[in-house]
Backbone as a printed PyTorch tensor [residue, N CA C, xyz], in Angstrom:
tensor([[[ 22.8770, 201.6970,  98.5360],
         [ 22.1780, 200.9560,  97.5610],
         [ 22.7790, 201.0860,  96.1760]],

        [[ 22.9110, 200.0760,  95.4970],
         [ 23.6340, 200.1130,  94.1180],
         [ 22.5870, 199.4860,  93.2260]],

        [[ 22.2620, 200.2040,  92.1870],
         [ 21.2930, 199.6650,  91.1170],
         [ 21.9020, 199.9990,  89.7790]],

        [[ 22.1710, 198.9930,  89.0290],
         [ 22.7640, 199.2440,  87.6020],
         [ 24.1110, 199.9730,  87.6600]],

        [[ 24.8810, 199.7260,  88.7800],
         [ 26.2300, 200.3060,  88.8630],
         [ 26.2460, 201.7990,  89.2960]],

        [[ 24.9960, 202.2390,  89.8100],
         [ 24.8610, 203.5450,  90.3960],
         [ 24.5120, 203.5300,  91.7270]],

        [[ 25.3560, 204.1230,  92.6950],
         [ 24.9860, 204.0960,  94.0340],
         [ 24.2610, 205.3030,  94.5650]],

        [[ 23.2570, 205.1400,  95.4440],
         [ 22.5310, 206.2380,  95.9070],
         [ 22.0990, 205.8760,  97.3490]],

        [[ 21.7830, 206.8360,  98.2190],
         [ 21.4470, 206.5900,  99.5730],
         [ 20.1200, 205.9090,  99.8420]],

        [[ 19.9470, 205.0110, 100.5740],
         [ 18.7960, 204.1710, 100.9440],
         [ 18.7990, 203.7600, 102.2160]],

        [[ 17.5430, 203.4260, 102.7560],
         [ 17.3460, 203.0120, 104.1300],
         [ 16.7040, 201.5270, 104.0030]],

        [[ 16.9350, 200.6950, 105.0180],
         [ 16.3900, 199.4040, 104.8680],
         [ 15.7990, 198.9570, 106.3940]],

        [[ 14.7690, 198.1980, 106.3530],
         [ 14.3160, 197.5760, 107.5330],
         [ 13.9290, 196.1380, 107.2630]],

        [[ 13.7900, 195.3460, 108.3320],
         [ 13.2160, 193.9830, 108.1670],
         [ 11.9280, 194.1190, 108.8690]],

        [[ 10.9240, 193.3450, 108.2120],
         [  9.4310, 193.2370, 108.8350],
         [  9.2650, 191.7920, 108.9410]],

        [[  8.7480, 191.3180, 110.0180],
         [  8.3280, 189.9110, 110.2130],
         [  6.8270, 189.8600, 110.6480]],

        [[  6.2750, 188.9130, 110.0270],
         [  4.7500, 188.5550, 110.4380],
         [  4.5400, 187.1540, 110.0230]],

        [[  3.8980, 186.6070, 110.9240],
         [  3.4430, 185.1000, 110.8020],
         [  4.6060, 184.3120, 110.2820]],

        [[  5.7730, 184.4890, 110.8480],
         [  6.9440, 183.6280, 110.6410],
         [  7.4870, 183.9590, 109.3200]],

        [[  7.1550, 185.0220, 108.6300],
         [  7.7600, 185.3920, 107.2950],
         [  8.4580, 186.6880, 107.4530]],

        [[  9.8170, 186.8210, 107.0340],
         [ 10.5890, 187.9610, 107.1350],
         [ 10.8960, 188.6340, 105.7470]],

        [[ 10.5210, 189.9350, 105.6590],
         [ 10.7990, 190.5140, 104.4030],
         [ 11.7590, 191.6860, 104.6290]],

        [[ 12.6660, 191.9200, 103.7640],
         [ 13.5350, 193.0350, 103.7370],
         [ 12.9250, 194.1720, 102.8250]],

        [[ 12.9500, 195.3340, 103.3510],
         [ 12.2020, 196.4640, 102.7340],
         [ 13.3020, 197.5970, 102.6300]],

        [[ 13.5630, 197.9300, 101.3070],
         [ 14.4910, 198.9360, 101.0520],
         [ 13.7430, 200.1000, 100.4360]],

        [[ 14.0390, 201.4600, 100.9460],
         [ 13.3480, 202.5430, 100.4830],
         [ 14.2310, 203.7680, 100.3500]],

        [[ 13.7400, 204.8110,  99.6240],
         [ 14.4820, 205.9900,  99.4730],
         [ 13.6100, 207.0620,  99.1660]],

        [[ 14.0200, 208.3310,  99.2340],
         [ 13.2470, 209.3980,  98.9230],
         [ 13.9370, 210.2860,  97.8160]],

        [[ 13.2070, 210.6110,  96.8620],
         [ 13.7300, 211.4300,  95.7240],
         [ 12.9200, 212.6360,  95.6370]],

        [[ 13.5470, 213.8800,  95.5500],
         [ 12.7590, 215.1970,  95.4820],
         [ 13.5600, 215.8230,  94.3810]],

        [[ 12.9370, 215.9590,  93.2390],
         [ 13.6950, 216.5210,  92.0820],
         [ 14.9570, 215.6500,  91.7690]],

        [[ 16.1450, 216.3830,  91.7990],
         [ 17.3260, 215.7760,  91.5570],
         [ 18.0270, 215.4080,  92.9990]],

        [[ 17.3690, 215.6160,  94.0230],
         [ 17.9200, 215.3520,  95.3230],
         [ 17.5960, 214.0860,  95.9120]],

        [[ 18.4140, 213.3860,  96.7150],
         [ 18.2350, 212.1080,  97.4290],
         [ 18.4660, 212.3300,  98.8160]],

        [[ 17.5830, 213.0410,  99.5180],
         [ 17.6010, 213.2270, 100.9870],
         [ 17.4310, 212.1150, 101.7720]],

        [[ 18.2990, 212.0360, 102.8140],
         [ 18.2940, 210.8220, 103.7110],
         [ 17.6540, 211.1610, 105.0090]],

        [[ 17.1990, 212.3880, 105.3140],
         [ 16.6080, 212.6690, 106.5070],
         [ 15.3960, 213.6980, 106.2560]],

        [[ 14.6030, 213.9020, 107.3210],
         [ 13.4330, 214.7860, 107.2170],
         [ 13.8780, 216.2040, 106.9350]],

        [[ 14.9150, 216.5180, 107.6620],
         [ 15.5860, 217.9620, 107.5470],
         [ 15.9760, 218.0580, 106.0170]],

        [[ 16.7210, 217.1230, 105.4330],
         [ 17.2770, 217.2780, 104.1870],
         [ 16.1320, 217.3300, 103.1910]],

        [[ 15.0310, 216.6570, 103.4560],
         [ 13.8310, 216.5920, 102.4790],
         [ 13.2510, 218.0810, 102.5390]],

        [[ 13.0530, 218.6600, 103.7230],
         [ 12.4380, 220.1020, 103.6730],
         [ 13.4460, 221.0090, 103.0850]],

        [[ 14.7390, 220.9780, 103.2930],
         [ 15.6920, 221.7770, 102.5550],
         [ 15.6210, 221.6320, 101.1660]],

        [[ 15.5590, 220.4020, 100.5980],
         [ 15.4970, 220.1980,  99.1390],
         [ 14.2800, 220.8120,  98.5580]],

        [[ 13.1760, 220.7470,  99.2580],
         [ 11.9080, 221.3850,  98.7880],
         [ 12.0750, 222.9490,  98.7680]],

        [[ 12.6260, 223.3490,  99.9010],
         [ 12.6710, 224.8860, 100.0500],
         [ 13.7750, 225.4150,  98.9490]],

        [[ 14.8000, 224.6840,  98.8660],
         [ 15.8100, 225.2420,  97.7320],
         [ 15.1900, 225.1850,  96.3930]],

        [[ 14.5720, 224.0830,  96.0070],
         [ 13.9210, 224.1800,  94.7120],
         [ 12.8820, 225.1840,  94.5720]],

        [[ 12.1110, 225.3340,  95.5630],
         [ 11.0470, 226.5080,  95.4010],
         [ 11.6800, 227.8670,  95.3400]],

        [[ 12.7470, 227.9680,  96.0730],
         [ 13.4980, 229.3300,  95.8640],
         [ 14.1100, 229.5460,  94.4590]],

        [[ 14.4460, 228.4340,  93.9180],
         [ 15.0810, 228.4860,  92.4660],
         [ 13.9630, 228.5260,  91.4450]],

        [[ 12.6110, 228.5150,  91.8640],
         [ 11.6470, 228.4800,  91.0820],
         [ 11.1660, 227.2230,  90.4420]],

        [[ 11.5900, 226.0940,  90.9060],
         [ 11.3080, 224.7580,  90.5380],
         [  9.9920, 224.3040,  91.4140]],

        [[  8.8620, 224.2970,  90.8620],
         [  7.6330, 223.9780,  91.5280],
         [  7.3990, 222.4730,  91.0010]],

        [[  7.1730, 221.4820,  92.0510],
         [  7.0080, 220.1160,  91.7110],
         [  5.5630, 219.9570,  91.1440]],

        [[  5.2930, 219.0890,  90.1990],
         [  3.9620, 218.8900,  89.5750],
         [  3.6520, 217.3950,  89.8340]],

        [[  2.5100, 216.9990,  90.0000],
         [  2.0880, 215.5960,  90.2620],
         [  2.2320, 214.8020,  88.9140]]])
């Protein structure tokens, strides 16, 4: 995915209903991390917690 000249990892799917097709693009951001798998998400959270970075809502 490229937005404003900056590339980052993203996933995309197509969804169809009632003859209409939509392209859906999504990504996950955890702190400064852009994980692309469940494992990478868990590791990003664990590493930030070990460094003392606790996410706030």
